[in-house]
N, C-alpha and C positions, 0 to 999 in steps of 0.2 A: 364228740357226742358219744354216749354209750348206747348200745342196742341190747335190749333184753328179748331173747327169743323163747317163746313158750313151746317146749317140746317134751312135755311130761306124759302125754297121752299115748295109748297103744294104737289108736286108729282102727277100731273094731269093724268099721264098715269096709275095711280093706282085707279082712280075713279071707282066705288063710295066709295071705302074704305077710300079715303082721302077727302071726301066731307066735313067732319068736323074735321078730324084728320090729323095732319101733318105726312109726311112719317116717320120722325124720331121717332114718337110715336107709329107707328104700331107694332104689336106683331109678333115676330118670336119665335114660341113656346110660352112660358109663359113670355117672356121678350121683352121689346121694343128694337127697333133698337139702339137707343141711349144708353140704358143700356148695351147692348152687347158691344158697343164701349168703354164705360167707364170701364166695367169689364176687358177688355183686356188691356186697357191703364194702369190700376192700377197695372198690373203685371210687368210693365216696369218702367224705370226711368223718368216718366212723373210726374211733380210736380204740374202742374196747367193746367186746361182745361177751355177754353172760347168757349161757344157754341153760334154761331150767329143765331138768331131766326128771324122769320117773321110770316108766316102763322101759326096759332094755337100756338102763342108764350106762352100763359098761360099754355098750356099742357106741353111744354118743360120746362118751369119754374118749374112746379110741379115735374117733373122727377128729375131735378137738386136739388131742395130743399129736396128731400127725398132720395138722394143717399149719402152714407157715405164713398165711396172708396177713394176719394181724394178731393182736393180743386177745385171746379168748380163753374162757374157762367155763366150768359147769357148776351148777348149784342144784342139789338133789331135793326133790319134793317127796318126803317119805310116805305121805298119804295120798299119792296120786290116784290110787285105785278107788278111793272114797270121795274124791272131790272132782269138780269140774275146773275150768281154767281160772275162775275167780280165786279159788283156793291156791292155785299155783302162783298167781300174782301176789297173793298175800305172803306166801313163803319168801318172795323176792322183794318185799317192801323196803328192806334196808338197802337194797341196791338202787332204789329209785331216787337217786340224787340228780337233780336237774343240771343241764338238759339231758334227757334220755328219750329213747323211743321204745315202743313195744311192737313186736312182730309175731304174728301167729306162726307156729312151727310148720304149718302145712301150706303156707302161702309162698309161691315162687313169683319173683318180681325182677324186672330189669332195673339196672342201677339208676336209670332216669327217674324212676318213681321215688327212690330215696332222695335224689337230688332235688326234686320238687318239694318234698317234705322238708328238707333242710333249708330250702329257700322260703318257706312259709313264714308269715309274720311271727317273730319270736315273742312279741307281746301278747299273743293269744295264749291263754293258759293251756289249752289242748288243741292240737291240730289233728283232725281225723281224715285219713286218706279215703276219698270216695271215688267211685266210678259209676257210670250209668249205662243202662241197656234198655232194650225195648220191652222185655218181659222179665218179671221176677218170680221166683218160685218160693215155696215154703221154707227152703233151707237157706235162702239169701238173708244176710244180716242187713235189713233194709233201713234207710234213713229218710227222714223228713227234714227239709231245709227251709230256712227263711232268710233271704238276703245273705247267704253264705254262712249262716249260723245253724248248727245242728240242733233241731228241736227234739227229735226222738231217734233212737236207734234200737231196733228190735227185729226179730224174725217174724213177729206177729202183727206188724203194722198193716193197715188197710192198703192193699196194692194200688188202689185208685188214687191214693194221696202220696205215694212214694216218689221221691226225687232221685234216688240213687241207692248205692249199697256200700257198706264198709268192706274193705278188702283185708282187714286184719292188720293194719299198720297205723301208728299214731305217734305223735311227739308231745312232750310235756316240758313247760318251763317251770320255774320254782313254784309259782302259784298253782299251776296244774298238778304238779307232783304232790303238793300238800293236800289238795282237794281229793286226789285219787287215793292216796294212802289213807286219808281220813275215812273215805267212803268204804274202802276195803275193810278197815277195822270195824266200822259200824255194821256192815253186812255180815261179817264173820261172827261178831258178838251176838247178832240177832238170831243166829242159828240157821239162817237161810243161805249163807255164803257158800257152803260146800256143794250145793246143788245148782249154782248159778254160773252163767258166763260172766267174764269180767266186763263185757260190754253193757251188762245191766248196771254196773257202777257208772259207766260213761253216760248212759241214758239218764241216770239220776242227776248227775252233775250238769247235764245239758239243760235241765229245767231252770238253771240259774244263768243261762246264756254264756257259758264259759267254754263251750266246745265249738270249734270252727271247722268248716269243711276245707279240705285240701284236694281239689278235683284233679284227676290224672287222666282224663279222657285222651285216648290216642296212645297211651303207654300200655305195654303188655304185662299181664300177670295171670296167674291161675291158682286155684285152690285145689288141693288134692284130698278128696274124700272117698273116691271110688276107683275101681280098676279103669273105668272109662276116663276119669280125670287124669290118671297116669299116662294114658295114651295121648290125651290132649296136651299134657305137660311136655311130653317128648317132642311133639311137633313145635310147641312154643319155644322151648329152649334151643332147639336146632337153629332158630332164626337169630339167636344171640351169639352164636359161635363165629 
């Protein structure tokens, strides 16, 4: 399976750390965020990685050129500063040959999560990795489920109805890939795509009951959006060594 990692953004909430360094190249312990991701993916049946770059692309290229764990390459998004990650996905649409998975560039995860996703029902068009916790905040990409099917995914969902959150990882079979690329094209043509998250496309597809939850309760992951998140990440990855 191919993994597509979305690492085009600067990570402005981490300034001044990201003034000249892209978020994916920041160090968690002695290893960059991207290297942690590649290290965990190399433990699984992932045969190819494509990293979508933008801000600080040369630094990401350097990381890829110097890693030996698997076949990996980069793809540059030339309008990263004018788009959110839906536009980054659109740039990579020709790479979306099933089966493949998408991973957010700021999500750290243990390999067990990837294994759970790989073991999910391959007949499901899209399998969305979900986790749950007691309280959700405005920044969480929340999900509403019904018997294992994702009904909605958005940051703006009513917290009283929320069943979990997306961690920023999902897989696609042939049908799911076709649905996703079609929705990306539609949203970009409508003029709204540059300002939207790619999970807006997943939310739209979910209305046709084509998105399934892949729960990973008990497995460790973290998202890096702030300096505090970096500190949490260092504690998390130390348990994986």
